[in-house]
Every structure is written in structure tokens, then in C-alpha cells.
C-alpha positions as CSV (number, residue, x, y, z in Angstrom):
1,M,0.0,0.0,0.0
2,T,1.3,3.4,-0.9
3,T,0.8,6.5,1.1
4,S,1.0,10.0,0.1
5,P,4.0,11.9,1.5
6,S,3.0,14.0,4.5
7,P,3.6,17.6,4.1
8,G,6.7,18.8,5.9
9,P,6.6,21.5,8.5
10,A,5.6,24.9,7.2
11,G,8.8,26.8,6.5
12,P,9.4,30.6,6.7
13,G,6.7,32.5,4.9
14,R,4.3,29.5,4.8
15,D,0.9,29.3,6.3
16,P,1.1,26.4,8.9
17,A,-2.6,25.5,8.2
18,T,-2.3,25.0,4.5
19,G,1.4,24.8,3.8
20,G,1.1,27.5,1.3
21,H,2.8,30.9,1.3
22,R,1.3,33.5,3.5
23,A,0.5,36.8,1.8
24,R,2.9,39.5,3.0
25,R,1.3,42.6,4.5
26,H,1.7,45.4,2.0
27,D,2.5,48.4,4.2
28,P,4.4,51.0,2.1
29,H,3.7,53.8,4.6
30,R,4.9,52.0,7.6
31,R,8.0,54.2,8.1
32,D,5.9,57.4,7.9
33,R,3.5,56.0,10.4
34,I,6.2,55.2,12.8
35,V,7.6,58.7,12.5
36,D,4.1,60.2,13.2
37,A,3.6,57.8,16.1
38,C,6.9,58.8,17.6
39,L,5.8,62.5,17.7
40,D,2.6,61.4,19.4
41,V,4.5,59.4,22.0
42,V,6.9,62.3,22.6
43,A,4.0,64.7,23.0
44,E,2.4,62.4,25.6
45,H,5.5,61.0,27.5
46,G,8.4,63.3,26.6
47,V,11.6,62.2,25.0
48,A,12.7,60.5,28.2
49,G,9.6,58.3,28.2
50,T,9.7,57.4,24.5
51,S,10.7,53.9,23.7
52,H,10.7,51.6,20.7
53,R,8.0,49.5,22.3
54,R,5.7,52.5,22.9
55,V,6.2,53.9,19.4
56,A,5.6,50.5,17.8
57,A,2.4,50.1,19.8
58,A,1.2,53.6,18.8
59,A,2.0,52.9,15.1
60,D,0.5,49.4,15.3
61,V,3.6,47.8,13.8
62,P,5.7,44.9,14.9
63,L,8.5,45.8,17.3
64,G,11.1,44.6,14.8
65,S,10.0,47.3,12.4
66,M,11.7,49.8,14.6
67,T,15.2,48.5,14.1
68,Y,14.4,47.7,10.4
69,H,13.6,51.3,9.6
70,F,15.8,53.2,12.1
71,D,19.3,52.8,13.4
72,G,18.4,53.3,17.0
73,M,16.3,55.8,19.0
74,D,18.4,58.9,18.0
75,D,17.8,58.1,14.3
76,L,14.1,57.9,14.9
77,L,14.0,61.1,17.0
78,R,15.9,63.0,14.3
79,A,13.4,61.8,11.7
80,A,10.4,62.7,13.9
81,F,11.7,66.1,15.0
82,G,12.9,66.8,11.5
83,R,9.3,66.3,10.3
84,F,7.9,68.5,13.0
85,A,10.4,71.3,12.3
86,E,9.6,71.0,8.6
87,Q,5.9,71.4,9.2
88,Q,6.4,74.4,11.5
89,A,8.7,76.1,9.1
90,A,6.4,75.5,6.2
91,G,3.6,77.2,8.1
92,F,5.8,80.1,8.8
93,E,6.7,80.4,5.2
94,R,3.1,80.2,4.0
95,R,2.1,83.0,6.3
96,L,4.9,85.4,5.2
97,S,4.7,84.6,1.5
98,A,1.1,85.7,1.4
99,A,2.0,89.2,2.5
100,A,2.2,91.7,-0.3
101,D,4.0,94.5,1.5
102,V,5.6,95.4,4.8
103,E,2.3,96.3,6.5
104,Q,0.8,92.9,5.6
105,A,4.1,91.2,6.7
106,A,3.8,92.9,10.1
107,D,0.2,91.6,10.4
108,A,1.5,88.2,9.4
109,V,4.0,88.2,12.2
110,V,1.3,89.1,14.7
111,A,-0.9,86.2,13.3
112,L,2.1,83.8,13.7
113,I,2.3,84.7,17.3
114,T,-1.4,84.8,18.2
115,T,-2.6,82.0,15.9
116,D,0.0,79.8,14.3
117,V,2.9,79.0,16.5
118,F,2.0,76.6,19.4
119,A,-1.5,76.5,18.0
120,T,-2.0,73.3,20.1
121,Q,-0.7,71.9,23.3
122,R,1.0,69.2,21.3
123,D,3.0,71.8,19.3
124,L,4.0,73.5,22.5
125,V,5.3,70.3,24.1
126,L,7.0,69.0,20.9
127,S,8.8,72.4,20.5
128,H,10.1,72.4,24.0
129,E,11.1,68.8,23.9
130,L,13.1,69.6,20.8
131,Y,14.7,72.6,22.3
132,T,15.7,70.6,25.4
133,L,17.1,67.8,23.3
134,A,19.1,70.2,21.2
135,A,20.5,72.0,24.3
136,R,21.8,68.6,25.5
137,E,22.7,67.0,22.2
138,P,24.6,69.1,19.7
139,A,23.6,66.7,16.9
140,F,20.0,67.9,17.2
141,R,21.0,71.6,16.8
142,T,21.2,71.1,13.0
143,L,17.4,70.7,13.2
144,T,16.8,73.8,15.3
145,N,19.3,75.8,13.2
146,A,17.7,74.8,10.0
147,W,14.3,75.8,11.4
148,M,15.6,79.2,12.5
149,H,17.3,79.8,9.1
150,R,14.0,79.1,7.2
151,S,12.1,81.4,9.5
152,R,14.5,84.2,8.9
153,A,14.6,83.6,5.2
154,A,10.8,83.9,5.2
155,L,11.0,87.2,7.1
156,A,13.8,88.4,4.7
157,R,11.2,88.7,2.0
158,H,10.1,91.9,3.7
159,F,12.7,93.0,6.3
160,D,16.4,93.6,6.6
161,P,18.7,91.0,8.2
162,L,18.9,92.6,11.7
163,T,15.1,93.1,11.8
164,C,14.6,89.5,10.8
165,R,16.7,88.3,13.7
166,L,14.9,90.5,16.1
167,L,11.5,89.5,14.8
168,D,12.4,85.8,14.9
169,A,13.5,86.1,18.5
170,F,10.4,88.1,19.4
171,V,8.1,85.5,17.8
172,E,9.9,82.7,19.7
173,G,10.0,84.5,23.1
174,V,6.5,85.9,23.1
175,T,4.8,82.6,22.0
176,I,6.5,80.8,24.9
177,H,5.3,83.5,27.3
178,R,1.8,83.4,26.0
179,A,1.7,79.6,26.1
180,L,2.9,79.3,29.7
181,D,1.3,82.4,31.2
182,T,-1.6,81.7,33.5
183,E,-3.3,84.9,32.5
184,R,-5.3,85.3,29.3
185,P,-3.0,86.5,26.5
186,D,-3.6,90.0,25.1
187,D,-3.2,90.2,21.3
188,A,-3.0,94.0,21.5
189,V,0.3,93.6,23.3
190,V,1.7,91.5,20.5
191,R,0.6,94.0,17.8
192,T,2.2,96.9,19.8
193,G,5.4,94.9,20.3
194,V,5.7,94.1,16.6
195,R,5.1,97.8,15.6
196,R,7.7,99.0,18.1
197,L,10.3,96.7,16.7
198,L,9.6,97.8,13.2
199,A,9.6,101.5,14.2
200,R,13.1,101.3,15.8
């Protein structure tokens, strides 16, 4: 009596139930999802509380995907904060590029402070986490320096170099004060501050 050969154990990539090949999950946007999830985790737990496991869970990917796409946590944080800085700088550029003259540019700076920068608690936390990281790790200063350079370049469409530096510092400082102040922010103070800087 002859018997049919029994199927061998399912090998790599095979479905153990059928012995056939399992369909691989097509996930072309996995890396992007991990980067976005990393920002969410940092916003919730801070850089110190961000781990591969937490990010993988937030992105709904296998833990092994972390080391497949990134060479360690620093690599992932650079990608995540790089994306965040790019988004913030792009918003800055859009606001200033829409201004047709110096008067409109001044109004744009006011809007950046009162509306755009730190528009959400998430933006505030991510910005400060990046600042703290850059203060401790010089490698991350390339991100903050590139962000500042783009902000000043956007301002340079309408103002001289020294004014650009002063306005950029004013935007940065006042938005931090407004975000952390326990009193209701006064937009009139911002408008007055911008006008005084431009009238120097």
C-alpha cells in the first residue's frame, strides 16, 4: 500500500494550516506611520519616556519594524523632530509669503504669534522637547538651526537681516510666554510689540 507523503513543517513564509505561502502585508507607509507615532508618543510621554515599544504600539507595527527602519532611537527622534520642524517652518513660510507688503508682513508676524505658533498643546510640548534635546545633544541643533534659518529667510522677503533676527527672537519668546502664562493672552500687546520693533 502506498501512502501520500506527508507535508513537511511549514517553513518561513508559509501558512502552517495550508502549507502555502502567506501573503505578506503590504504596508508602504509604515516608516511614515512610525515617525508620526513617535511624535505622538513624545508629546504624551516626553523624550525620556519614549521607547521603541511605545512607538511600535502607537504605530500598530511589529516591534522589529523599529530597528528595520531606524538605526536606534536617536535616528528615529531625528526623523520625527525633522518632520515636526519642517511642518512648522512650512507654516511660517506660507504666512509670510502671502504678505504683499511690509504692512501685511507685520500683520502676518502678529498672526504667527497669536494664531499659528504653538496652536495646540501638542505643538508646544514638541517644540520644548526639541529645544531641550538640542540643548543637551549638539547633533540635534542642526534641526533647530535649519528651522531658524528658514524662519529668517521667510522674514527676509520683507525685512532687513537685523530686523529678521529681532522679529524671529520676538516670535519665539512671546509665543513661549503666551503659552505658559496663567493669564489670558492679550493680542493687542503683540501688535504693539511688533510695531515698536519695526519702528526702531
